[in-house]
C-alpha positions in Angstrom: -61.1 -41.1 -42.3 -57.7 -39.7 -43.6 -58.6 -36.1 -42.2 -59.6 -37.6 -38.7 -56.0 -39.3 -38.6 -53.9 -36.5 -39.5 -55.2 -34.2 -36.7 -53.9 -36.3 -33.8 -50.5 -36.4 -35.6 -50.5 -32.8 -36.3 -51.2 -32.1 -32.4 -48.3 -34.5 -31.5 -45.9 -32.8 -33.7 -47.0 -29.5 -32.3 -46.6 -30.7 -28.7 -43.0 -32.3 -29.4 -41.7 -28.9 -31.0 -42.9 -27.1 -28.1 -41.0 -29.7 -25.7 -37.8 -29.1 -27.7 -38.3 -25.3 -27.8 -38.4 -25.3 -23.8 -35.3 -27.5 -23.5 -33.2 -25.4 -25.8 -34.3 -22.2 -23.9 -33.7 -23.5 -20.3 -30.0 -23.6 -20.4 -29.7 -19.8 -21.5 -32.2 -18.6 -18.4 -29.8 -20.5 -16.2 -26.6 -18.9 -17.9 -28.3 -15.3 -17.3 -28.5 -15.7 -13.6 -25.1 -17.2 -13.2 -23.5 -14.1 -14.9 -25.8 -11.7 -12.8 -24.5 -13.6 -9.6 -20.8 -13.3 -10.6 -21.2 -9.6 -11.5 -22.7 -8.7 -7.9 -20.0 -10.6 -6.2 -17.1 -8.6 -8.2 -18.8 -5.3 -7.3 -18.0 -5.9 -3.8 -14.3 -5.4 -4.0 -13.7 -1.9 -2.9 -10.7 0.2 -3.5 -10.3 2.5 -0.2 -7.6 4.8 -1.8 -9.3 8.0 -3.1 -8.4 8.9 -6.5 -5.6 6.2 -6.6 -5.6 6.4 -10.8 -4.8 10.2 -10.4 -7.5 10.8 -12.8 -8.6 13.7 -10.9 -5.2 14.9 -10.9 -3.7 15.1 -7.1 -7.0 15.4 -5.3 -7.1 13.5 -2.1 -3.1 13.0 -2.1 -0.7 15.2 0.2 2.5 16.4 -1.9 6.0 16.5 -0.4 7.8 18.0 -3.5 9.2 17.6 -6.1 5.9 16.2 -7.2 4.1 16.9 -10.7 1.3 15.4 -12.7 2.6 13.3 -15.7 1.0 12.3 -19.1 3.2 9.2 -19.1 0.9 6.7 -17.6 -0.1 2.9 -17.1 -3.5 3.7 -17.7 -5.8 6.7 -18.3 -4.3 10.0 -18.8 -2.6 11.2 -15.4 0.0 9.5 -13.1 2.0 11.2 -10.4 5.5 12.1 -10.9 8.1 12.1 -7.8 11.4 13.3 -7.7 14.4 12.7 -5.1 13.2 13.2 -1.8 9.4 13.7 -2.8 6.5 11.8 -2.0 2.7 11.5 -2.2 0.6 9.9 0.5 -2.9 9.8 1.8 -4.3 8.5 5.2 -7.1 5.9 5.1 -8.9 4.0 7.8 -8.6 0.2 8.0 -10.9 -2.5 9.5 -9.8 -5.0 12.4 -8.7 -8.6 11.8 -8.7 -8.2 8.0 -6.4 -9.1 5.4 -5.7 -6.5 2.8 -4.1 -6.4 -0.5 -1.7 -3.3 -1.6 -1.2 -2.7 -5.3 0.5 0.2 -7.2 1.9 0.4 -11.0 5.2 2.0 -10.8 8.2 3.2 -13.4 11.5 4.1 -12.2 13.1 3.9 -8.5 11.4 4.4 -5.3 9.6 3.0 -2.5 5.8 2.6 -2.0 3.8 1.0 1.0 1.7 1.1 3.7 2.5 2.3 7.1 1.5 3.7 10.6 2.9 3.7 14.2 0.5 0.6 15.3 3.0 -2.1 13.7 2.1 -2.1 9.9 5.1 -1.1 7.8 4.7 -2.4 4.5 7.7 -0.8 2.4 8.3 -2.1 -1.1 11.5 -1.1 -2.7 11.8 -1.3 -6.4 13.7 0.0 -9.7 11.9 -0.6 -12.9 12.7 0.5 -16.5 8.9 0.1 -17.4 5.5 0.2 -16.1 5.3 -2.7 -13.3 2.9 -3.9 -10.4 4.2 -3.5 -7.0 1.9 -5.8 -4.5 1.8 -6.7 -0.9 -0.6 -8.4 1.5 -0.9 -7.9 5.3 -3.4 -8.5 8.1 -4.6 -6.1 10.7 -4.8 -6.6 14.3 -7.8 -5.9 16.7 -7.1 -1.9 16.5 -5.5 -1.0 13.3 -6.4 2.6 13.5 -5.5 4.4 10.0 -2.4 4.2 7.7 -0.4 6.1 5.2 -0.5 4.9 1.8 2.7 6.3 0.0 4.8 6.3 -2.5 8.5 8.1 -2.4 11.1 9.2 -5.0 14.4 7.3 -5.0 18.1 8.5 -4.7 18.2 9.8 -8.1 15.9 10.4 -11.2 12.0 10.5 -11.1 9.6 7.7 -10.6 6.1 7.5 -11.6 3.1 5.9 -9.9 -0.2 4.9 -11.3 -3.5 2.9 -10.0 -3.0 2.7 -6.2 -5.3 0.3 -4.6 -5.8 -0.9 -1.2 -8.4 -3.6 -0.9 -9.7 -6.0 1.7 -9.6 -9.6 0.6 -10.8 -11.4 3.5 -10.8 -11.8 7.4 -7.3 -13.0 8.5 -5.8 -14.3 11.6 -5.5 -11.5 14.1 -1.9 -10.0 14.3 0.2 -10.3 17.7 -0.3 -7.6 20.1 3.0 -5.4 20.2 4.8 -6.0 23.5 5.7 -2.9 25.3 9.2 -1.5 24.9 11.9 -1.2 27.5 11.3 2.6 27.2 7.5 2.0 27.8 6.8 2.0 31.9 4.4 -0.9 32.9 1.6 1.5 33.5 1.3 2.4 29.9 2.4 6.2 30.6 4.8 7.5 27.9 8.4 8.0 28.3 9.4 11.2 26.5 12.5 11.1 24.0 15.4 12.9 25.8 15.8 16.4 24.4 19.4 15.9 23.9 18.7 13.6 20.9 15.8 15.8 19.3 17.5 19.1 19.6 20.4 17.8 17.5 23.2 19.5 20.0 24.8 16.4 20.4 23.2 14.2 17.8 23.1 14.9 13.7 20.1 13.2 11.9 20.7 11.8 8.9 17.7 11.4 6.8 14.6 13.7 7.5 12.0 12.8 5.3 10.2 11.3 7.0 11.3 12.8 10.1 11.6 10.0 12.8 10.2 11.9 15.6 6.5 10.8 15.3 5.2 12.0 18.8 6.9 13.3 22.0 7.3 9.6 22.8 8.2 7.8 19.7 10.8 7.4 17.1 10.4 5.4 14.3 13.4 4.6 11.7 12.6 3.6 8.1 15.7 3.7 5.9 14.3 2.0 3.0 11.7 4.9 3.0 13.9 7.8 3.6 16.8 6.5 1.3 19.3 9.2 2.8 22.7 8.4 1.4 26.3 10.0 2.9 29.3 10.3 1.0 31.2 7.6 2.9 28.0 5.4 3.8 27.2 2.0 2.6 23.6 2.1 1.5 20.3 4.3 2.9 20.4 5.7 6.1 17.8 7.0 8.7 19.6 7.4 12.3 20.9 9.6 14.6 24.8 9.7 14.9 27.0 11.7 17.3 27.9 14.9 16.0 31.1 15.0 13.7 32.5 17.5 15.9 32.2 15.4 18.9 33.3 12.3 17.7 36.6 10.8 18.7 39.2 8.6 16.7 39.1 4.9 17.6 42.6 5.3 18.4 42.0 7.5 21.2 39.3 5.3 22.7 41.5 2.5 24.3 43.5 2.0 27.2 47.1 0.8 27.8 47.3 -1.8 30.6 50.9 -2.4 32.1 
């Protein structure tokens, strides 16, 4: 009699233990699935800058001297060291109507950013005594084309750059379409820059890195990037000025009326 009663009790205990074990395992299975999903989402963020950490030395970058590799880094073993008047840059293509995040780590004084001739002009000036992240966001228009991602030296000393990144972070509001300037004819044809300006027979150029003459019809002045200084100037320059030998003193330009 006792043996018959023990069998059902033992079976009930086995079933109860099995149920408890299944309940304990269920959350673990769910957590594993969530982790996998998060990993897949994070892997979709793509940095479109090639060799932004300089671990492949200067591969992918165009250099304007003075530029050198440095062992003083934010991460890894190589950074880019840029002296006064120097810069590193590369050209990348952008998607239309997309918001981008630009990031770079810097140590020193200089400028960095993303620019082109179609209205994108993100330039960040900085002066840091230790590695600091510089970042900015911008949104492209319907036809952004390509941009130049750059880091440039300041007016004195060396600056180091590491971990450049340019990543799409979402679909943004399209940028307004640029309106034609006064020098652009209504039919959209090009109005060439007068030769009297670019041949520098009448005008002096202050700041030639980068040169403001983008093409035969376009001048682009970016003093925050050029950072040209003059002995009696106040701040950075990037401009054409009448040649010093042709200038007339202010006292000689007025008229007297009787």
